[in-house]
Structures are given as structure tokens and as C-alpha cells.
BARO-215488 format. One record per residue (C-alpha): chain; x, y, z. Coordinates in steps of 0.2 Angstrom, whole numbers, plus 2048, in hexadecimal, padded with zeros to 3 digits. Each point is the difference from the previous one (the first is absolute). Layout:
REM residues N
A|X|Y|Z
...
REM end
This chain:
REM residues 504
A|A14|CAB|7C0
A|810|7FB|7F8
A|809|807|80F
A|7F6|7F5|80C
A|803|7F1|7F5
A|813|804|800
A|800|802|812
A|7F7|7EF|803
A|80C|7F7|7F4
A|80F|807|80A
A|7F9|7FB|811
A|7FC|7EE|7F9
A|812|7FF|7F9
A|808|806|811
A|7F5|7F3|809
A|806|7F2|7F4
A|812|805|802
A|7FE|800|813
A|7F8|7EF|800
A|80E|7F9|7F5
A|80D|808|80B
A|7F8|7FC|811
A|807|7F0|807
A|7F5|7F1|804
A|7FC|7FB|812
A|810|7FA|808
A|801|7ED|802
A|80C|7F4|807
A|807|7FB|7EF
A|806|812|7FF
A|80C|7FF|80F
A|808|810|7FD
A|7F1|809|809
A|805|7F7|810
A|80E|808|80B
A|80B|7F3|807
A|804|7FF|812
A|813|7FE|800
A|809|7F6|80D
A|812|7FB|804
A|80B|7F7|80D
A|7FF|810|80B
A|7ED|800|800
A|7F7|7FA|80F
A|7EE|804|7FC
A|7F6|80A|7F2
A|7EE|806|801
A|7F8|7F9|7F0
A|7F0|80A|800
A|807|80F|7F6
A|805|7F4|7F2
A|7EF|7F6|800
A|7F4|801|7F1
A|7EF|7FD|808
A|7F0|7FA|7F7
A|7EF|7FB|808
A|7F7|7F1|7F9
A|7EE|801|807
A|7FA|7F4|7F3
A|80E|7F4|803
A|803|7FE|7ED
A|813|801|802
A|808|7EE|802
A|811|7F9|7FD
A|7F8|7F8|7F0
A|7FA|811|7F9
A|811|808|804
A|809|7F3|7F6
A|7F4|800|7F2
A|800|813|7FF
A|813|801|802
A|7FD|80B|810
A|7F6|80D|7F7
A|7F1|7FC|80A
A|809|808|80F
A|7FF|813|7FF
A|800|80B|80E
A|809|80F|808
A|80F|803|80A
A|7FB|7FF|813
A|80E|80B|806
A|7FD|7FE|812
A|80A|7F6|80D
A|7F1|7F6|806
A|7F2|7F8|7F6
A|7EF|803|807
A|7F3|7F3|7FB
A|7F1|809|806
A|7F0|7F8|807
A|7F8|7F9|7F1
A|80A|7F0|7FE
A|803|802|7EE
A|80F|7F6|7F9
A|80E|80B|7FA
A|810|7FC|7F6
A|811|807|804
A|80E|800|7F4
A|812|804|806
A|810|800|7F7
A|810|7FC|80A
A|811|803|7F9
A|810|7F9|809
A|811|809|7FE
A|809|7F7|80E
A|806|7EF|804
A|7F3|7FB|80C
A|7F4|7F5|7F7
A|7F3|7FB|80D
A|7F2|80C|805
A|7F0|7FF|80A
A|7F0|809|7FB
A|7F5|803|80F
A|7EE|806|800
A|800|804|812
A|7F5|7F1|805
A|80D|7F7|80B
A|80E|80C|806
A|7F9|811|7FF
A|7F1|809|808
A|7F0|800|7F6
A|7EE|805|802
A|7F3|7F6|7F7
A|801|7F0|7F8
A|804|7F8|7EF
A|7F5|7F2|7FA
A|80C|7F9|7F3
A|811|804|7F8
A|808|7F8|7F1
A|811|805|7F9
A|807|7FD|7EF
A|810|803|7F6
A|7FC|808|7EF
A|80C|7FC|7F2
A|800|801|7ED
A|809|7F6|7F3
A|809|805|7F0
A|7F1|7FA|7F6
A|7F4|80C|80A
A|7F8|7F3|80B
A|7FC|804|812
A|802|7F4|80E
A|7FA|802|813
A|80A|7F6|80D
A|7F8|7FE|811
A|80A|806|80E
A|7FD|7F5|810
A|7FF|807|811
A|811|802|809
A|7FE|802|813
A|7ED|800|802
A|7F3|807|7F5
A|804|811|7FA
A|812|7FE|7FE
A|808|7FB|7EF
A|812|7FC|7FC
A|807|804|7EF
A|811|7FD|7F8
A|808|80F|7F7
A|811|7FE|7F9
A|80B|80F|7FD
A|7FB|80A|7F1
A|7EF|7F7|7FF
A|7EF|808|800
A|7EF|7F8|805
A|7EE|805|7FF
A|7F6|7F9|80F
A|7ED|800|800
A|7F5|7FF|80F
A|7ED|7FB|800
A|7FA|806|810
A|7EE|7FF|807
A|7FB|809|810
A|7F4|7F8|80D
A|7F4|80E|7FD
A|7F7|80B|80C
A|810|804|809
A|80D|80B|7F9
A|810|7F7|7FC
A|812|806|7FF
A|80E|7F8|7F6
A|811|808|805
A|808|7F8|7F1
A|813|7FF|803
A|80F|7F7|7F9
A|80D|7F9|80C
A|811|7F8|7FE
A|7FF|7EF|808
A|80B|805|80F
A|7F6|810|803
A|7F0|7F7|7FF
A|805|7F3|80D
A|805|80E|80C
A|7F0|80A|7FD
A|7F5|7F1|802
A|809|7FB|810
A|7FE|812|808
A|7EE|800|7FB
A|7FD|7EF|807
A|809|805|810
A|7F5|80F|802
A|7F0|7F6|7FD
A|806|7F3|80D
A|805|80E|80D
A|7EE|808|7FD
A|7F8|7EF|804
A|80B|7FD|80F
A|7FC|811|807
A|7ED|7FE|7FE
A|801|7EF|808
A|80A|807|80F
A|7F4|80E|802
A|7F1|7F4|800
A|809|7F5|80D
A|802|810|80B
A|7EE|801|801
A|7FC|7EE|800
A|80C|7FC|80F
A|7F7|80B|80D
A|7EF|7FB|7F9
A|804|7EE|805
A|80C|802|80F
A|7F7|80E|809
A|7EE|7FC|7F9
A|7FF|811|7F8
A|7F2|7FE|7F4
A|801|812|7F9
A|811|7FB|7F8
A|7F9|7F2|7F6
A|7F9|80B|7F2
A|811|808|7FD
A|808|7EF|7FF
A|7F3|7FB|7F3
A|802|810|7F6
A|813|7FE|7FE
A|7FF|7ED|7FC
A|7F3|804|7F3
A|80B|80D|7F8
A|80F|7F4|800
A|7F6|7F2|7F9
A|7FA|80C|7F2
A|812|806|7FD
A|807|7EE|7FE
A|7F2|7FB|7F5
A|802|810|7F5
A|813|7FC|7FE
A|7FE|7EE|7FD
A|7F3|801|7F3
A|808|80F|7F8
A|811|7F6|7FF
A|7F7|7F1|7F9
A|7F7|809|7F3
A|7EF|7FD|808
A|7FC|813|803
A|7EF|7FE|7F8
A|7FB|7F5|80E
A|805|80D|80D
A|7F7|80E|7F6
A|7F0|7F6|801
A|802|7FE|813
A|806|812|803
A|7EE|806|802
A|7FD|7F5|80F
A|811|803|807
A|7FE|813|800
A|7EF|7FE|807
A|806|7F5|80E
A|80E|80D|804
A|7F4|80E|801
A|7F4|7F7|80C
A|80F|7FB|80B
A|805|812|800
A|7EF|806|806
A|7FF|7F2|80D
A|811|805|807
A|7FB|813|801
A|7F0|7FB|809
A|80A|7F6|80D
A|80D|80D|803
A|7F5|80F|801
A|7F4|7F6|80B
A|7F1|803|7F5
A|7F1|7F7|807
A|7ED|802|800
A|800|810|809
A|80B|808|7F3
A|7F2|804|7F3
A|809|80B|7F4
A|811|7F7|7FF
A|7F7|7EF|7FF
A|7F6|805|7F1
A|80F|807|7F7
A|808|7F0|801
A|7F1|7F7|7FA
A|7FF|80B|7F2
A|812|7FD|7FB
A|7FD|7EE|801
A|7F1|801|7F4
A|809|80B|7F4
A|80E|7F4|7FE
A|7F4|7F1|7FE
A|7F6|809|7F3
A|810|806|7F7
A|806|7EE|7FF
A|7EF|7F9|7FA
A|800|80D|7F2
A|811|7FC|7FB
A|7FC|7EE|7FE
A|7F2|804|7F3
A|80A|80E|7F7
A|806|7FB|7EF
A|813|7FD|7FE
A|803|810|7F6
A|7F7|80C|80C
A|811|807|804
A|7FF|810|80C
A|7F0|7FB|807
A|806|7EF|805
A|810|807|808
A|7F5|80D|809
A|7F5|7F3|808
A|80E|7F4|804
A|80C|80C|808
A|7F6|810|803
A|7F5|7F9|80E
A|80F|7F8|809
A|80A|811|7FF
A|7F1|80A|806
A|7FE|7F3|80E
A|812|802|806
A|7FE|813|800
A|7F1|800|80A
A|807|7F3|80D
A|80F|80C|801
A|7F5|80F|803
A|7F6|7F6|80D
A|80F|7FC|80A
A|806|812|7FF
A|7EF|807|806
A|7FE|7F4|80F
A|812|804|805
A|7FC|812|7FF
A|7F2|7FE|80C
A|80B|7F6|80C
A|7F7|7F0|7FF
A|80F|7F6|7F9
A|812|803|7FD
A|7FC|7FE|7EE
A|80D|80B|7F7
A|80B|7F2|7FC
A|7F1|7F5|7FB
A|7FA|80E|7F5
A|811|802|7F7
A|802|7ED|7FE
A|7F2|800|7F3
A|808|80D|7F6
A|80E|7F4|7FB
A|7F5|7F3|7F7
A|7F6|80F|7F9
A|80F|808|7F8
A|806|7EF|7FA
A|7F0|7FC|7F7
A|7FF|812|7F8
A|812|7FE|7FA
A|7FD|7EF|7F9
A|7F0|805|7F7
A|807|810|7F9
A|80F|7F7|7F9
A|7F5|7F2|7F9
A|7F5|80D|7F7
A|810|809|7F9
A|7FD|810|80A
A|810|7FE|80A
A|811|7FA|7F9
A|803|7ED|803
A|80A|7FB|80F
A|804|7EE|804
A|7FF|802|812
A|7F2|80C|803
A|7F5|7F6|7F4
A|7FE|7F4|80E
A|7FF|80D|80D
A|7F0|7FA|807
A|807|7F0|805
A|810|808|807
A|7F6|80D|80A
A|7F9|7F2|80C
A|811|7FF|808
A|801|812|807
A|7ED|7FF|803
A|803|7F0|80C
A|80D|80A|80A
A|7F4|80E|802
A|7F2|7F5|805
A|80C|7F8|80E
A|804|811|806
A|7EE|806|800
A|7FA|7F1|80A
A|80E|802|80D
A|7FB|812|803
A|7ED|7FB|801
A|804|7F3|80C
A|80A|80C|80B
A|7F2|80C|800
A|7F3|7F3|804
A|80B|7FA|80F
A|801|812|806
A|7EE|803|7FE
A|7FB|7F0|809
A|80D|802|80E
A|7F8|812|804
A|7F0|7F8|804
A|7F6|805|7F2
A|7FC|7EE|7F9
A|7EE|801|806
A|7FD|812|802
A|7F2|808|7F6
A|80C|80D|7F9
A|80A|7F3|7F6
A|804|7FE|7EE
A|7EF|7F9|7FC
A|7F8|811|804
A|80D|808|7F5
A|7FB|7F5|7F2
A|7EE|804|802
A|803|813|800
A|7FF|808|7EF
A|805|812|804
A|813|803|800
A|7FE|80E|80D
A|7F7|7F3|80C
A|80E|7F4|7FC
A|80D|80D|806
A|7F5|804|810
A|7FF|7EE|805
A|812|7FD|7FD
A|804|80F|80C
A|7F4|7F9|80D
A|808|7EF|7FF
A|811|807|802
A|7FA|80B|80F
A|7F9|7F0|808
A|80F|7F7|7FD
A|80B|80D|809
A|7F4|800|80E
A|800|7ED|801
A|813|800|800
A|800|80D|80E
A|7F3|7F6|80A
A|80A|7F1|7FE
A|810|809|806
A|7F7|807|80F
A|7F9|7EF|804
A|811|7F8|7FF
A|807|80C|80C
A|7F2|7FC|80D
A|803|7EE|7FE
A|812|803|803
A|7FC|80A|810
A|7F4|7F3|806
A|80D|7F2|7FD
A|80D|80A|80A
A|7F4|803|80E
A|7FC|7EE|801
A|812|7FB|800
A|803|80D|80F
A|7F1|7F9|80A
A|807|7EE|7FD
A|811|805|806
A|7F8|808|810
A|7F6|7F1|803
A|810|7F5|7FF
A|809|80C|80C
A|7F2|7FF|80D
A|800|7ED|7FF
A|813|7FF|802
A|7FF|80C|80F
A|7F2|7F7|809
A|809|7F0|7FD
A|810|807|808
A|7F7|808|80E
A|7F6|7F1|804
A|810|7F5|801
A|809|80D|80C
A|7F1|801|80C
A|7FB|7EE|800
A|811|7F9|805
A|802|80A|811
A|7EE|7FE|804
A|802|7ED|7FE
A|80E|801|80D
A|7F6|80B|80C
A|7F0|7F5|7FF
A|80B|7F1|804
A|807|808|80F
A|7EF|805|806
A|7FA|7EE|7FE
A|80F|7FA|80A
A|7FC|80C|80E
A|7EE|7FC|800
A|804|7ED|801
A|80D|802|80E
A|7FC|801|813
A|80A|80F|804
A|7F7|80D|80B
REM end
């Protein structure tokens, strides 16, 4: 018993010593827990994520007043140690604390949250930036940092040998995963970076407009109604891209995040309509038609469910919002491939074209969910993928028009063995057999037309020879008639004179 008591006393004493020696939770007043991001005159940019202390504030109890009154101790958190801050889907406010030290002569620096000049996925509802400073008497002050070049960029002045602690109060829009590629730039490097990103965005907008006009021009000038859905499709993507960029740069990403459900639904419905138009799916194509109807209803139901899901539904929300469009794009690609294999359409290019937005969407979602490492270009891959997709659409339509012209020119436009019969046929072997019959009849028709052309040529030559003989006969008779008529006229005149004279 005494041994047990002695053991318990020993354990309690050890626990007490550990409690005394164990440091309290780190706070911003204890700035030694923060590693500083060091910069100098040779520094162009520094990723601030690895130096950030992150703390979630679901109850929104942390305010500038509570920070001042607590001397910064209300802010406790852990080192994030990642280059990009992922806000998640729940829309919970977070506080980021970053210490920056300048050892060079360059004093002007720009902190960029990636909302203006860098690629980003998801949207931020609000951002507030503060400079944290302490006085000799222990008092704490927070100074608001105004936006520098659009919401999401902030300019700080850091003299040589000076350190500053910068705080960010960030709230995600919720429902959509948000990425904050937190980065520090020199003023010159930021200007170059922003200019290159703006040039890329402008180039994407111009290319999308150009592709849309490539479809709109023949639709209007040649009255090609089948080109109109493609023009609408690319004008729609371009408009969504411009709206996405403008609202993100203006700090109104939450507005776009509330519209993104309708935008994604409109995109998938347009994609389904384009596939129906290109593949010629009509009332006789029972299976293909109901597959497209099913995809449309899947996206509509996914959008409606996303509207009613709570903000913090996370993975379920992302699955409904982006899973249905990704599945739709995959099925559209497979449908184009299947019909191309059956010889109905030259759909290989059309099939490949849907893989570009599918890959862009998958890369964007995986990066937003912190599955793949962040990349400022690929995070907007869904939008950029529309450019090669448009080029493939143009090539596929050109091939389709060439094949349709050859088909109609061969005389099969009204034949019973045409594409309509192929669409109604469900068995692939029957498809192949009918294609062989069509090809055989096409060759026979070509031979018949060749023989018919030869007969027409022979008849033309015979007619020309007959006409030539008739002309020769007419000329001969004219000459002979003249040669006979002249002497006969003289003879008849002499005979008349003899008859009229009295000579015996």
C-alpha cells in the first residue's frame, strides 16, 4: 500500500513539473514563435504560406478590439507551413499572422492574396489586413492596411532592418473551396507579374471571342443554323470568364460564387445541346436521346440540391456542383467516340474536344481540395481549355461537312439505306453490314455514272458527225444545183428562140 501511494505521489509530482515547464499556447505577443520571411533588395517574391500562423474563428469572437485588449494573446494558432492557404468549403473566418523582416534597401513591398493577378479557384467573401505593433508599455495597436491595386493586394513599407507583423482576417464565400496563394512581391516584380497575368486573361478573352465569331460568321452569312449553338457556347464561356475575372479583381467573388451554380448548369445544358446537334440525335435515336435527357436531369437535380445544402456541407457540395458536370463531359466524349466508331460521324475530334474541359475541371477541383499541389495556371485550366476545344470543334465540323457533301453527292440523300437507318439500328454488326452495303452501292453508282457518261459522250459525237454530214450534203446540193441550173437556163433560152423563129 505504501509503495502504491509513493508511486502515485511520484506521478503527480512529475505531472506538476511538466505542467509548469510546458509552454503556454503561442500567442502573437510571443512573436518569437513566428518565423520571419526575410527579404532584401535582391528578392522579387516570397511565398508567405510557410511563415503563416493560422487560426480559425468559427464563432467570430476575434476582433481588432479583442486583440488590442488581450495584447494579442487571443490569437493562438499553429504554423501553417504550406505555400498556399486552403480555406475549405465551410466559410469559417480565419486569421493569418505573418512576420516579415527586411534586410535590404528596398522598402516598398506588395502582399498579394492571389485575387487580382494570380490564378485562383473559389472565392473570398471578405479580407481585412492589419499591421500589428506593440509599444514599450506593452500596449498593442492594429493599423488597417488599405487595398493597393484592387481588393486582395496590400502595400506595406518596411525599412531596412525593420520587422513587421501582418494580420489577415479572411472569410471564404462558403460552399466553394477557396485558395489563397499568399505571396510577397517587390513593387517592380508585382507590376510585371500583374501585367503578365492581365495579358494572359485578355488573350484568353480575345481567343474565345475569335472562336465564337468563327462560328457566328457562317451562321449569319451562309445561313448555317447548325453553327449557332457553338457561337452561343463560346460567347457564354467568354462572358462567364470576364465576369469571373472582374468580380474577383473587384473583391466581389462572393457574388460570383452565388451565381456559379446557374453558370455551371447553363454550361452543361449547352454542352448537351451541342452534342445532340453534332451527332444528329433525333426522335429515332432512342437510346442516345434518353442518355442526353438523363444527363440534363442529373445536372438540374444536382444544382437544385446544391442550393438547399448548408454552407458547411463541404465534399457533398463539391461533388454535386462539379461531379455532375464532370460526369456529363465524360459521357459526351464517349458518345462522340462511339458514334465515330460506328461510322455515323467523324467524331474523334469532337470526342477529344470534351476531354480538355474535363481535365481542366478535374485539375481545378483537385487543387482546390488540396489533393494536387497548387499551380496558378492550371487552377484556371477549365477556362483555358475552351481555346483548344474551340479549335477541335472547328476541325470536327469541317470534317463533318466534307463527309455530308460526299454523302449527298453520291446520291444517297433520299435513299432508304441512309444515316437515319443506321441510327435506328442497335446492333453493331448490323451497322457494319449496312455500311458495307452502302459502300458497295456507292461504288456501283459511281461505275454506272461513269458508263452513262461514256454513252452520253458517244451520242454527242454521233450527233456531231450526223450534223456534219448533213451540212456537207446541203453544200453539195447547193453547188450541184448551181452548176446544172446555169447551162440549162442557156439551153432553154436557145430552145425558146428556135421555137419562136420561122426557120424551117
